[in-house]
MOPAC internal coordinates of N, CA, C and O (Angstrom, degrees):
PM7 1SCF
backbone

  N    0.0000 0     0.00 0     0.00 0    0    0    0
  C    1.5005 1     0.00 0     0.00 0    1    0    0
  C    1.4916 1   106.85 1     0.00 0    2    1    0
  O    1.2310 1   119.47 1   -35.20 1    3    2    1
  N    1.2597 1   118.62 1   144.80 1    3    2    1
  C    1.4371 1   123.38 1   179.78 1    5    3    2
  C    1.5912 1   112.50 1   -85.13 1    6    5    3
  O    1.2310 1   119.94 1   164.97 1    7    6    5
  N    1.2379 1   117.73 1   -15.03 1    7    6    5
  C    1.4398 1   116.76 1   177.36 1    9    7    6
  C    1.5118 1   113.33 1    84.89 1   10    9    7
  O    1.2310 1   119.23 1  -179.00 1   11   10    9
  N    1.2549 1   119.08 1     1.00 1   11   10    9
  C    1.4518 1   125.81 1  -177.11 1   13   11   10
  C    1.5074 1   107.12 1   -84.38 1   14   13   11
  O    1.2310 1   119.41 1   -30.85 1   15   14   13
  N    1.2878 1   118.73 1   149.15 1   15   14   13
  C    1.3810 1   126.23 1   175.77 1   17   15   14
  C    1.4795 1   113.58 1  -104.47 1   18   17   15
  O    1.2310 1   122.80 1   -34.53 1   19   18   17
  N    1.3438 1   112.24 1   145.47 1   19   18   17
  C    1.4501 1   120.75 1  -177.94 1   21   19   18
  C    1.5081 1   103.59 1   -64.76 1   22   21   19
  O    1.2310 1   118.47 1   -48.36 1   23   22   21
  N    1.4126 1   120.53 1   131.64 1   23   22   21
  C    1.5624 1   116.86 1   170.92 1   25   23   22
  C    1.4905 1   103.75 1  -112.13 1   26   25   23
  O    1.2310 1   122.78 1   -21.90 1   27   26   25
  N    1.3123 1   112.28 1   158.10 1   27   26   25
  C    1.4985 1   119.91 1   178.64 1   29   27   26
  C    1.5816 1   107.55 1  -124.66 1   30   29   27
  O    1.2310 1   123.29 1   -38.93 1   31   30   29
  N    1.2997 1   111.31 1   141.07 1   31   30   29
  C    1.3789 1   121.49 1   177.80 1   33   31   30
  C    1.5258 1   115.11 1  -115.69 1   34   33   31
  O    1.2310 1   117.19 1   -57.14 1   35   34   33
  N    1.2220 1   122.96 1   122.86 1   35   34   33
  C    1.4374 1   130.59 1  -173.63 1   37   35   34
  C    1.6730 1   109.94 1   -69.33 1   38   37   35
  O    1.2310 1   122.10 1   -35.32 1   39   38   37
  N    1.2381 1   113.59 1   144.68 1   39   38   37
  C    1.4125 1   119.48 1  -177.63 1   41   39   38
  C    1.5539 1   108.84 1  -143.34 1   42   41   39
  O    1.2310 1   118.62 1   -34.56 1   43   42   41
  N    1.3722 1   120.23 1   145.44 1   43   42   41
  C    1.3956 1   120.03 1   173.47 1   45   43   42
  C    1.4597 1   113.53 1   -93.01 1   46   45   43
  O    1.2310 1   117.20 1  -177.64 1   47   46   45
  N    1.2148 1   122.94 1     2.36 1   47   46   45
  C    1.4327 1   125.98 1  -178.92 1   49   47   46
  C    1.5603 1   114.93 1   -54.93 1   50   49   47
  O    1.2310 1   121.21 1   -56.31 1   51   50   49
  N    1.3503 1   115.29 1   123.69 1   51   50   49
  C    1.4753 1   122.47 1   175.12 1   53   51   50
  C    1.4823 1   109.26 1   -96.49 1   54   53   51
  O    1.2310 1   118.27 1   159.34 1   55   54   53
  N    1.2789 1   120.89 1   -20.66 1   55   54   53
  C    1.4507 1   129.93 1  -177.51 1   57   55   54
  C    1.5723 1   112.35 1  -153.67 1   58   57   55
  O    1.2310 1   122.48 1   -15.13 1   59   58   57
  N    1.2281 1   112.86 1   164.87 1   59   58   57
  C    1.5157 1   118.50 1  -179.39 1   61   59   58
  C    1.4428 1   111.10 1  -140.20 1   62   61   59
  O    1.2310 1   118.78 1   -41.97 1   63   62   61
  N    1.2260 1   119.93 1   138.03 1   63   62   61
  C    1.4775 1   128.97 1   173.92 1   65   63   62
  C    1.4894 1   107.06 1  -114.68 1   66   65   63
  O    1.2310 1   120.38 1   -55.36 1   67   66   65
  N    1.3454 1   116.89 1   124.64 1   67   66   65
  C    1.4889 1   122.18 1   167.97 1   69   67   66
  C    1.5068 1   107.29 1  -102.09 1   70   69   67
  O    1.2310 1   122.83 1   -57.92 1   71   70   69
  N    1.3410 1   112.18 1   122.08 1   71   70   69
  C    1.4867 1   116.47 1  -175.83 1   73   71   70
  C    1.6253 1   109.88 1  -114.27 1   74   73   71
  O    1.2310 1   119.69 1   -44.65 1   75   74   73
  N    1.2568 1   118.20 1   135.35 1   75   74   73
  C    1.4610 1   122.26 1   176.87 1   77   75   74
  C    1.4571 1   114.79 1   -64.25 1   78   77   75
  O    1.2310 1   118.77 1   -62.74 1   79   78   77
  N    1.2422 1   119.96 1   117.26 1   79   78   77
  C    1.4699 1   120.87 1  -178.50 1   81   79   78
  C    1.5049 1   114.15 1   -70.85 1   82   81   79
  O    1.2310 1   119.85 1   150.21 1   83   82   81
  N    1.4278 1   117.89 1   -29.79 1   83   82   81
  C    1.3595 1   121.33 1  -176.69 1   85   83   82
  C    1.6167 1   109.89 1   -74.52 1   86   85   83
  O    1.2310 1   123.34 1   145.04 1   87   86   85
  N    1.3543 1   111.21 1   -34.96 1   87   86   85
  C    1.5100 1   111.10 1  -179.86 1   89   87   86
  C    1.5168 1   112.79 1   -68.09 1   90   89   87
  O    1.2310 1   122.79 1   143.30 1   91   90   89
  N    1.4587 1   112.25 1   -36.70 1   91   90   89
  C    1.4812 1   117.30 1   178.38 1   93   91   90
  C    1.5237 1   109.81 1   -62.38 1   94   93   91
  O    1.2310 1   121.55 1   133.33 1   95   94   93
  N    1.3121 1   114.63 1   -46.67 1   95   94   93
  C    1.5492 1   118.19 1  -179.10 1   97   95   94
  C    1.6443 1   109.76 1   -55.09 1   98   97   95
  O    1.2310 1   123.86 1   135.45 1   99   98   97
  N    1.4037 1   110.21 1   -44.55 1   99   98   97
  C    1.4763 1   113.64 1  -171.35 1  101   99   98
  C    1.4359 1   109.44 1   -66.47 1  102  101   99
  O    1.2310 1   118.92 1   151.08 1  103  102  101
  N    1.4228 1   119.66 1   -28.92 1  103  102  101
  C    1.4642 1   120.64 1   179.52 1  105  103  102
  C    1.5576 1   114.35 1   -76.32 1  106  105  103
  O    1.2310 1   121.36 1   152.58 1  107  106  105
  N    1.2564 1   115.00 1   -27.42 1  107  106  105
  C    1.4731 1   122.13 1   179.41 1  109  107  106
  C    1.5838 1   104.17 1    60.48 1  110  109  107
  O    1.2310 1   120.96 1  -123.18 1  111  110  109
  N    1.3719 1   115.76 1    56.82 1  111  110  109
  C    1.4258 1   119.06 1   175.90 1  113  111  110
  C    1.5271 1   113.97 1   103.96 1  114  113  111
  O    1.2310 1   121.55 1    36.95 1  115  114  113
  N    1.2737 1   114.65 1  -143.05 1  115  114  113
  C    1.4373 1   123.11 1   176.31 1  117  115  114
  C    1.5092 1   114.57 1    98.00 1  118  117  115
  O    1.2310 1   119.83 1  -178.51 1  119  118  117
  N    1.2353 1   117.93 1     1.49 1  119  118  117
  C    1.5470 1   122.74 1   177.87 1  121  119  118
  C    1.5286 1   113.65 1  -130.43 1  122  121  119
  O    1.2310 1   120.11 1    -6.09 1  123  122  121
  N    1.2634 1   117.40 1   173.91 1  123  122  121
  C    1.4492 1   120.14 1  -179.12 1  125  123  122
  C    1.5702 1   112.06 1    88.07 1  126  125  123
  O    1.2310 1   119.47 1    -0.46 1  127  126  125
  N    1.1809 1   118.61 1   179.54 1  127  126  125
  C    1.4827 1   126.63 1  -173.58 1  129  127  126
  C    1.5640 1   114.02 1   -63.36 1  130  129  127
  O    1.2310 1   124.35 1   143.31 1  131  130  129
  N    1.3215 1   109.26 1   -36.69 1  131  130  129
  C    1.4920 1   118.06 1   179.41 1  133  131  130
  C    1.5105 1   115.04 1  -102.36 1  134  133  131
  O    1.2310 1   121.38 1   174.14 1  135  134  133
  N    1.3939 1   114.96 1    -5.86 1  135  134  133
  C    1.3522 1   120.64 1   179.38 1  137  135  134
  C    1.7069 1   112.07 1    74.78 1  138  137  135
  O    1.2310 1   122.30 1  -152.38 1  139  138  137
  N    1.4143 1   113.19 1    27.62 1  139  138  137
  C    1.5011 1   113.46 1  -176.05 1  141  139  138
  C    1.5189 1   107.69 1  -124.10 1  142  141  139
  O    1.2310 1   118.51 1  -163.47 1  143  142  141
  N    1.2869 1   120.44 1    16.53 1  143  142  141
  C    1.4416 1   119.71 1   177.17 1  145  143  142
  C    1.6244 1   111.64 1  -116.34 1  146  145  143
  O    1.2310 1   123.16 1   -23.13 1  147  146  145
  N    1.3102 1   111.55 1   156.87 1  147  146  145
  C    1.4588 1   121.06 1   176.47 1  149  147  146
  C    1.5730 1   101.78 1   -68.32 1  150  149  147
  O    1.2310 1   122.01 1   -21.19 1  151  150  149
  N    1.3954 1   113.75 1   158.81 1  151  150  149
  C    1.4271 1   121.36 1   179.40 1  153  151  150
  C    1.5641 1   111.69 1   -60.29 1  154  153  151
  O    1.2310 1   120.48 1   136.87 1  155  154  153
  N    1.2096 1   116.68 1   -43.13 1  155  154  153
  C    1.5665 1   118.50 1  -170.36 1  157  155  154
  C    1.5815 1   104.58 1   -74.41 1  158  157  155
  O    1.2310 1   117.85 1   142.33 1  159  158  157
  N    1.1861 1   121.70 1   -37.67 1  159  158  157
  C    1.5572 1   119.96 1   178.91 1  161  159  158
  C    1.5466 1   108.62 1   -70.77 1  162  161  159
  O    1.2310 1   121.72 1   135.94 1  163  162  161
  N    1.1963 1   114.32 1   -44.06 1  163  162  161
  C    1.5522 1   117.44 1   178.31 1  165  163  162
  C    1.4807 1   113.58 1   -63.10 1  166  165  163
  O    1.2310 1   120.49 1   136.19 1  167  166  165
  N    1.3498 1   116.66 1   -43.81 1  167  166  165
  C    1.4006 1   115.91 1   174.79 1  169  167  166
  C    1.4765 1   121.00 1   -71.04 1  170  169  167
  O    1.2310 1   120.61 1   153.14 1  171  170  169
  N    1.3462 1   116.43 1   -26.86 1  171  170  169
  C    1.4819 1   125.37 1   172.08 1  173  171  170
  C    1.4318 1   103.17 1   -60.44 1  174  173  171
  O    1.2310 1   118.29 1   126.40 1  175  174  173
  N    1.3633 1   120.86 1   -53.60 1  175  174  173
  C    1.5009 1   124.97 1  -173.60 1  177  175  174
  C    1.5171 1   110.60 1   -61.13 1  178  177  175
  O    1.2310 1   122.88 1   137.24 1  179  178  177
  N    1.2490 1   112.09 1   -42.76 1  179  178  177
  C    1.5693 1   120.54 1  -173.23 1  181  179  178
  C    1.6072 1   105.36 1   -68.72 1  182  181  179
  O    1.2310 1   117.23 1   137.60 1  183  182  181
  N    1.2803 1   122.87 1   -42.40 1  183  182  181
  C    1.3280 1   122.44 1   178.48 1  185  183  182
  C    1.5078 1   114.36 1   -76.08 1  186  185  183
  O    1.2310 1   119.66 1   155.14 1  187  186  185
  N    1.3366 1   118.26 1   -24.86 1  187  186  185
  C    1.4808 1   118.14 1   174.48 1  189  187  186
  C    1.4612 1   107.97 1   -72.89 1  190  189  187
  O    1.2310 1   120.08 1   138.84 1  191  190  189
  N    1.3832 1   117.45 1   -41.16 1  191  190  189
  C    1.5628 1   115.33 1   178.69 1  193  191  190
  C    1.5281 1   109.12 1   -57.49 1  194  193  191
  O    1.2310 1   120.27 1   137.65 1  195  194  193
  N    1.3841 1   117.09 1   -42.35 1  195  194  193
  C    1.5459 1   120.38 1  -174.42 1  197  195  194
  C    1.5253 1   105.82 1   -66.55 1  198  197  195
  O    1.2310 1   120.13 1   144.98 1  199  198  197
  N    1.2902 1   117.36 1   -35.02 1  199  198  197
  C    1.5200 1   121.28 1  -165.11 1  201  199  198
  C    1.5655 1   111.23 1  -100.96 1  202  201  199
  O    1.2310 1   117.22 1  -154.74 1  203  202  201
  N    1.2357 1   122.89 1    25.26 1  203  202  201
  C    1.4365 1   126.86 1   176.84 1  205  203  202
  C    1.5024 1   110.54 1    73.15 1  206  205  203
  O    1.2310 1   119.61 1  -150.47 1  207  206  205
  N    1.2800 1   118.35 1    29.53 1  207  206  205
  C    1.4992 1   124.20 1  -176.93 1  209  207  206
  C    1.4958 1   116.70 1    66.62 1  210  209  207
  O    1.2310 1   121.19 1  -148.65 1  211  210  209
  N    1.3224 1   115.34 1    31.35 1  211  210  209
  C    1.4051 1   121.80 1   178.60 1  213  211  210
  C    1.5882 1   105.43 1   -80.90 1  214  213  211
  O    1.2310 1   121.23 1   -45.03 1  215  214  213
  N    1.4095 1   115.25 1   134.97 1  215  214  213
  C    1.3759 1   114.04 1  -177.90 1  217  215  214
  C    1.6044 1   109.85 1  -130.37 1  218  217  215
  O    1.2310 1   123.22 1    -7.85 1  219  218  217
  N    1.2931 1   111.43 1   172.15 1  219  218  217
  C    1.4839 1   116.33 1   179.50 1  221  219  218
  C    1.4921 1   115.27 1    55.18 1  222  221  219
  O    1.2310 1   120.27 1    46.42 1  223  222  221
  N    1.2857 1   117.08 1  -133.58 1  223  222  221
  C    1.6190 1   118.56 1  -176.43 1  225  223  222
  C    1.4873 1   109.20 1   -78.40 1  226  225  223
  O    1.2310 1   117.89 1   179.14 1  227  226  225
  N    1.4547 1   121.62 1    -0.86 1  227  226  225
  C    1.3979 1   118.13 1   175.51 1  229  227  226
  C    1.5779 1   110.48 1   -93.49 1  230  229  227
  O    1.2310 1   122.01 1   172.60 1  231  230  229
  N    1.2465 1   113.77 1    -7.40 1  231  230  229
  C    1.5369 1   120.23 1   178.58 1  233  231  230
  C    1.5024 1   112.13 1   -72.06 1  234  233  231
  O    1.2310 1   118.74 1   -24.23 1  235  234  233
  N    1.2701 1   120.00 1   155.77 1  235  234  233
  C    1.4048 1   127.11 1  -178.75 1  237  235  234
  C    1.6499 1   106.97 1   -70.28 1  238  237  235
  O    1.2310 1   120.05 1   133.59 1  239  238  237
  N    1.2268 1   117.52 1   -46.41 1  239  238  237
  C    1.4479 1   116.04 1  -178.04 1  241  239  238
  C    1.6617 1   108.85 1  -119.79 1  242  241  239
  O    1.2310 1   119.89 1   -44.98 1  243  242  241
  N    1.2740 1   117.81 1   135.02 1  243  242  241
  C    1.3987 1   120.33 1   178.50 1  245  243  242
  C    1.5305 1   110.58 1   -90.30 1  246  245  243
  O    1.2310 1   125.18 1   -33.89 1  247  246  245
  N    1.5251 1   107.65 1   146.11 1  247  246  245
  C    1.4541 1   115.81 1   178.31 1  249  247  246
  C    1.6102 1   100.66 1  -131.12 1  250  249  247
  O    1.2310 1   123.68 1   -56.79 1  251  250  249
  N    1.4052 1   110.55 1   123.21 1  251  250  249
  C    1.4495 1   114.85 1   177.54 1  253  251  250
  C    1.5281 1   107.54 1  -129.87 1  254  253  251
  O    1.2310 1   121.54 1   -43.57 1  255  254  253
  N    1.4138 1   114.65 1   136.43 1  255  254  253
  C    1.3802 1   120.12 1   172.89 1  257  255  254
  C    1.4190 1   113.72 1   -91.50 1  258  257  255
  O    1.2310 1   119.30 1   -46.80 1  259  258  257
  N    1.3762 1   118.94 1   133.20 1  259  258  257
  C    1.5409 1   122.09 1  -172.41 1  261  259  258
  C    1.4650 1   103.40 1  -124.41 1  262  261  259
  O    1.2310 1   122.10 1   -18.75 1  263  262  261
  N    1.4072 1   113.59 1   161.25 1  263  262  261
  C    1.5090 1   114.13 1   175.88 1  265  263  262
  C    1.4171 1   113.57 1   -64.06 1  266  265  263
  O    1.2310 1   119.09 1     4.17 1  267  266  265
  N    1.3735 1   119.35 1  -175.83 1  267  266  265
  C    1.3740 1   126.37 1  -167.82 1  269  267  266
  C    1.5846 1   106.42 1   -57.96 1  270  269  267
  O    1.2310 1   122.49 1   -42.34 1  271  270  269
  N    1.4118 1   112.84 1   137.66 1  271  270  269
  C    1.4476 1   117.64 1  -179.75 1  273  271  270
  C    1.5607 1   110.18 1   -96.54 1  274  273  271
  O    1.2310 1   120.69 1   174.74 1  275  274  273
  N    1.3626 1   116.28 1    -5.26 1  275  274  273
  C    1.4644 1   121.94 1   174.00 1  277  275  274
  C    1.5161 1   113.53 1    89.38 1  278  277  275
  O    1.2310 1   114.12 1  -178.41 1  279  278  277
  N    1.2956 1   128.74 1     1.59 1  279  278  277
  C    1.3712 1   124.97 1   179.54 1  281  279  278
  C    1.6040 1   106.54 1   -89.87 1  282  281  279
  O    1.2310 1   117.75 1   133.39 1  283  282  281
  N    1.0818 1   121.90 1   -46.61 1  283  282  281
  C    1.5372 1   131.63 1  -178.37 1  285  283  282
  C    1.4536 1   116.12 1    44.42 1  286  285  283
  O    1.2310 1   121.15 1  -105.65 1  287  286  285
  N    1.4573 1   115.40 1    74.35 1  287  286  285
  C    1.3547 1   117.17 1   175.65 1  289  287  286
  C    1.4612 1   116.59 1   -69.78 1  290  289  287
  O    1.2310 1   119.61 1   -22.92 1  291  290  289
  N    1.3538 1   118.35 1   157.08 1  291  290  289
  C    1.4614 1   117.56 1   177.88 1  293  291  290
  C    1.5481 1   115.22 1   -65.82 1  294  293  291
  O    1.2310 1   121.21 1   136.33 1  295  294  293
  N    1.3149 1   115.29 1   -43.67 1  295  294  293
  C    1.4413 1   116.75 1  -172.72 1  297  295  294
  C    1.6176 1   100.43 1  -133.06 1  298  297  295
  O    1.2310 1   119.90 1   -89.79 1  299  298  297
  N    1.2354 1   117.80 1    90.21 1  299  298  297
  C    1.5042 1   124.12 1   176.97 1  301  299  298
  C    1.4035 1   112.51 1   159.10 1  302  301  299
  O    1.2310 1   122.58 1    -8.03 1  303  302  301
  N    1.4542 1   112.67 1   171.97 1  303  302  301
  C    1.4170 1   117.20 1  -177.73 1  305  303  302
  C    1.6247 1   104.10 1  -129.64 1  306  305  303
  O    1.2310 1   120.14 1   -45.92 1  307  306  305
  N    1.1787 1   117.34 1   134.08 1  307  306  305
  C    1.5348 1   125.56 1  -176.01 1  309  307  306
  C    1.5817 1   104.60 1   -79.30 1  310  309  307
  O    1.2310 1   123.61 1   -51.34 1  311  310  309
  N    1.3114 1   110.68 1   128.66 1  311  310  309
  C    1.4499 1   120.20 1   177.29 1  313  311  310
  C    1.6010 1   111.95 1  -129.36 1  314  313  311
  O    1.2310 1   120.70 1   -46.96 1  315  314  313
  N    1.3637 1   116.28 1   133.04 1  315  314  313
  C    1.3416 1   113.53 1   171.49 1  317  315  314
  C    1.5389 1   115.20 1  -114.14 1  318  317  315
  O    1.2310 1   118.76 1   -53.62 1  319  318  317
  N    1.2772 1   119.97 1   126.38 1  319  318  317
  C    1.5363 1   117.80 1  -179.02 1  321  319  318
  C    1.5195 1   110.78 1   -89.92 1  322  321  319
  O    1.2310 1   120.73 1   -31.70 1  323  322  321
  N    1.4011 1   116.21 1   148.30 1  323  322  321
  C    1.4764 1   117.43 1  -178.75 1  325  323  322
  C    1.5889 1   106.20 1   -74.76 1  326  325  323
  O    1.2310 1   117.62 1   159.36 1  327  326  325
  N    1.3609 1   122.14 1   -20.64 1  327  326  325
  C    1.4990 1   118.30 1   179.78 1  329  327  326
  C    1.4378 1   110.96 1   -79.50 1  330  329  327
  O    1.2310 1   119.21 1   164.27 1  331  330  329
  N    1.3754 1   119.12 1   -15.73 1  331  330  329
  C    1.4776 1   120.29 1   173.16 1  333  331  330
  C    1.4200 1   113.13 1  -144.69 1  334  333  331
  O    1.2310 1   120.85 1  -102.26 1  335  334  333
  N    1.3693 1   115.99 1    77.74 1  335  334  333
  C    1.4692 1   122.12 1  -175.99 1  337  335  334
  C    1.5448 1   117.95 1   -64.58 1  338  337  335
  O    1.2310 1   121.87 1   164.69 1  339  338  337
  N    1.3517 1   114.02 1   -15.31 1  339  338  337
  C    1.3790 1   125.91 1  -174.79 1  341  339  338
  C    1.5505 1   114.09 1   -86.75 1  342  341  339
  O    1.2310 1   124.14 1   168.27 1  343  342  341
  N    1.4985 1   109.65 1   -11.73 1  343  342  341
  C    1.4362 1   113.66 1  -172.68 1  345  343  342
  C    1.4959 1   102.98 1  -127.40 1  346  345  343
  O    1.2310 1   120.89 1   -67.03 1  347  346  345
  N    1.3319 1   115.90 1   112.97 1  347  346  345
  C    1.4863 1   120.66 1  -179.58 1  349  347  346
  C    1.5869 1   101.89 1   -99.36 1  350  349  347
  O    1.2310 1   125.19 1   -38.23 1  351  350  349
  N    1.3681 1   107.64 1   141.77 1  351  350  349
  C    1.4866 1   120.36 1  -178.80 1  353  351  350
  C    1.4902 1   114.78 1  -109.14 1  354  353  351
  O    1.2310 1   120.80 1   -35.74 1  355  354  353
  N    1.2190 1   116.08 1   144.26 1  355  354  353
  C    1.4723 1   120.49 1   172.79 1  357  355  354
  C    1.4083 1   113.09 1  -112.37 1  358  357  355
  O    1.2310 1   120.87 1   -76.27 1  359  358  357
  N    1.3499 1   115.93 1   103.73 1  359  358  357
  C    1.4003 1   126.35 1  -170.72 1  361  359  358
  C    1.6055 1   111.64 1   -79.48 1  362  361  359
  O    1.2310 1   118.06 1   -62.29 1  363  362  361
  N    1.2458 1   121.31 1   117.71 1  363  362  361
  C    1.5250 1   121.11 1  -175.41 1  365  363  362
  C    1.4238 1   107.98 1   -74.95 1  366  365  363
  O    1.2310 1   117.79 1   -33.20 1  367  366  365
  N    1.3334 1   121.82 1   146.80 1  367  366  365
  C    1.5315 1   120.94 1   173.46 1  369  367  366
  C    1.5379 1   109.86 1   -63.46 1  370  369  367
  O    1.2310 1   125.16 1   -34.33 1  371  370  369
  N    1.3423 1   107.70 1   145.67 1  371  370  369
  C    1.5584 1   115.95 1  -174.72 1  373  371  370
  C    1.4489 1   114.56 1    84.59 1  374  373  371
  O    1.2310 1   118.15 1   177.18 1  375  374  373
  N    1.3086 1   121.14 1    -2.82 1  375  374  373
  C    1.5676 1   118.33 1   179.14 1  377  375  374
  C    1.4867 1   107.04 1   -72.95 1  378  377  375
  O    1.2310 1   122.60 1   -42.80 1  379  378  377
  N    1.2860 1   112.63 1   137.20 1  379  378  377
  C    1.4712 1   128.95 1  -176.63 1  381  379  378
  C    1.6104 1   110.19 1   -54.03 1  382  381  379
  O    1.2310 1   120.12 1   -57.02 1  383  382  381
  N    1.3456 1   117.38 1   122.98 1  383  382  381
  C    1.4966 1   121.40 1  -178.66 1  385  383  382
  C    1.6194 1   104.99 1   -60.35 1  386  385  383
  O    1.2310 1   116.67 1   150.61 1  387  386  385
  N    1.2769 1   123.93 1   -29.39 1  387  386  385
  C    1.3966 1   121.45 1   173.50 1  389  387  386
  C    1.3826 1   115.55 1   -64.52 1  390  389  387
  O    1.2310 1   118.08 1   150.79 1  391  390  389
  N    1.3265 1   121.26 1   -29.21 1  391  390  389
  C    1.5187 1   128.24 1   176.97 1  393  391  390
  C    1.5005 1   107.40 1   -75.29 1  394  393  391
  O    1.2310 1   117.67 1   137.31 1  395  394  393
  N    1.4103 1   122.04 1   -42.69 1  395  394  393
  C    1.3558 1   125.43 1   174.43 1  397  395  394
  C    1.4581 1   112.54 1   -59.80 1  398  397  395
  O    1.2310 1   120.17 1   133.42 1  399  398  397
  N    1.3367 1   117.29 1   -46.58 1  399  398  397
  C    1.5167 1   121.29 1   174.19 1  401  399  398
  C    1.4802 1   115.45 1   -55.27 1  402  401  399
  O    1.2310 1   121.14 1   137.31 1  403  402  401
  N    1.3712 1   115.42 1   -42.69 1  403  402  401
  C    1.3161 1   119.06 1   177.84 1  405  403  402
  C    1.4587 1   115.42 1   -65.37 1  406  405  403
  O    1.2310 1   119.69 1   144.47 1  407  406  405
  N    1.3253 1   118.20 1   -35.53 1  407  406  405
  C    1.4386 1   120.47 1   178.06 1  409  407  406
  C    1.6918 1   107.58 1   -67.63 1  410  409  407
  O    1.2310 1   119.49 1   151.26 1  411  410  409
  N    1.3063 1   118.58 1   -28.74 1  411  410  409
  C    1.4009 1   122.71 1  -177.14 1  413  411  410
  C    1.6272 1   108.81 1   -75.97 1  414  413  411
  O    1.2310 1   123.81 1   145.35 1  415  414  413
  N    1.1831 1   110.30 1   -34.65 1  415  414  413
  C    1.5283 1   116.94 1  -177.52 1  417  415  414
  C    1.4235 1   114.50 1   -88.11 1  418  417  415
  O    1.2310 1   118.33 1   165.60 1  419  418  417
  N    1.3934 1   120.78 1   -14.40 1  419  418  417
  C    1.4538 1   123.95 1   175.20 1  421  419  418
  C    1.4276 1   108.09 1   -69.62 1  422  421  419
  O    1.2310 1   122.57 1   -25.01 1  423  422  421
  N    1.3642 1   112.67 1   154.99 1  423  422  421
  C    1.4548 1   120.22 1  -175.34 1  425  423  422
  C    1.5940 1   105.69 1   -78.72 1  426  425  423
  O    1.2310 1   122.79 1     2.91 1  427  426  425
  N    1.3954 1   112.25 1  -177.09 1  427  426  425
  C    1.4631 1   115.50 1  -178.31 1  429  427  426
  C    1.5428 1   111.27 1   -63.23 1  430  429  427
  O    1.2310 1   117.73 1   -30.34 1  431  430  429
  N    1.2241 1   121.93 1   149.66 1  431  430  429
  C    1.4766 1   124.67 1   174.96 1  433  431  430
  C    1.6259 1   113.83 1   -58.51 1  434  433  431
  O    1.2310 1   118.94 1   -23.68 1  435  434  433
  N    1.2528 1   119.63 1   156.32 1  435  434  433
  C    1.3745 1   129.26 1   178.93 1  437  435  434
  C    1.5297 1   107.91 1   -63.82 1  438  437  435
  O    1.2310 1   118.15 1   -30.61 1  439  438  437
  N    1.3285 1   121.13 1   149.39 1  439  438  437
  C    1.4769 1   120.88 1   178.55 1  441  439  438
  C    1.4965 1   106.18 1   -58.31 1  442  441  439
  O    1.2310 1   122.62 1   -48.57 1  443  442  441
  N    1.3520 1   112.59 1   131.43 1  443  442  441
  C    1.4120 1   125.27 1   177.25 1  445  443  442
  C    1.5678 1   113.30 1  -119.22 1  446  445  443
  O    1.2310 1   122.75 1   -20.58 1  447  446  445
  N    1.3005 1   112.33 1   159.42 1  447  446  445
  C    1.4508 1   112.92 1  -178.36 1  449  447  446
  C    1.5692 1   104.74 1   -68.48 1  450  449  447
  O    1.2310 1   120.05 1   -28.12 1  451  450  449
  N    1.3186 1   117.51 1   151.88 1  451  450  449
  C    1.4341 1   121.93 1   176.84 1  453  451  450
  C    1.5370 1   116.45 1   -58.12 1  454  453  451
  O    1.2310 1   119.25 1   -44.97 1  455  454  453
  N    1.1923 1   119.03 1   135.03 1  455  454  453
  C    1.4730 1   118.94 1  -176.29 1  457  455  454
  C    1.4977 1   104.14 1   -85.61 1  458  457  455
  O    1.2310 1   122.47 1   -48.35 1  459  458  457
  N    1.3747 1   112.87 1   131.65 1  459  458  457
  C    1.5065 1   118.90 1   179.04 1  461  459  458
  C    1.5397 1   107.70 1  -114.03 1  462  461  459
  O    1.2310 1   122.43 1   -35.75 1  463  462  461
  N    1.3108 1   112.95 1   144.25 1  463  462  461
  C    1.5159 1   115.27 1   179.95 1  465  463  462
  C    1.4983 1   108.61 1  -100.11 1  466  465  463
  O    1.2310 1   120.10 1   180.00 1  467  466  465

């Protein structure tokens, strides 16, 4: 054992979005006021403006870019919400950031029949 203690860091996050970095890079933007930003960056700025410019762990909602999630849609970015980790979303370019925020703050989806492949 190293003798080190586990440390905890506080966060104000109420929900979390995991956004595929590769999908965002392939789209070359498509989000934000001018449609020239990646989803993660545009969403962070949108949330910061709504939240009194709180960023990072002080923001109300967390946005984290992750490596490729393996779905790779032609026109869209894969996003996973912490409220519904079993339901992955494909966010189309140009979708309103208010709509994306509403998806993040919505509760978990109602019970659905199991998806079969």
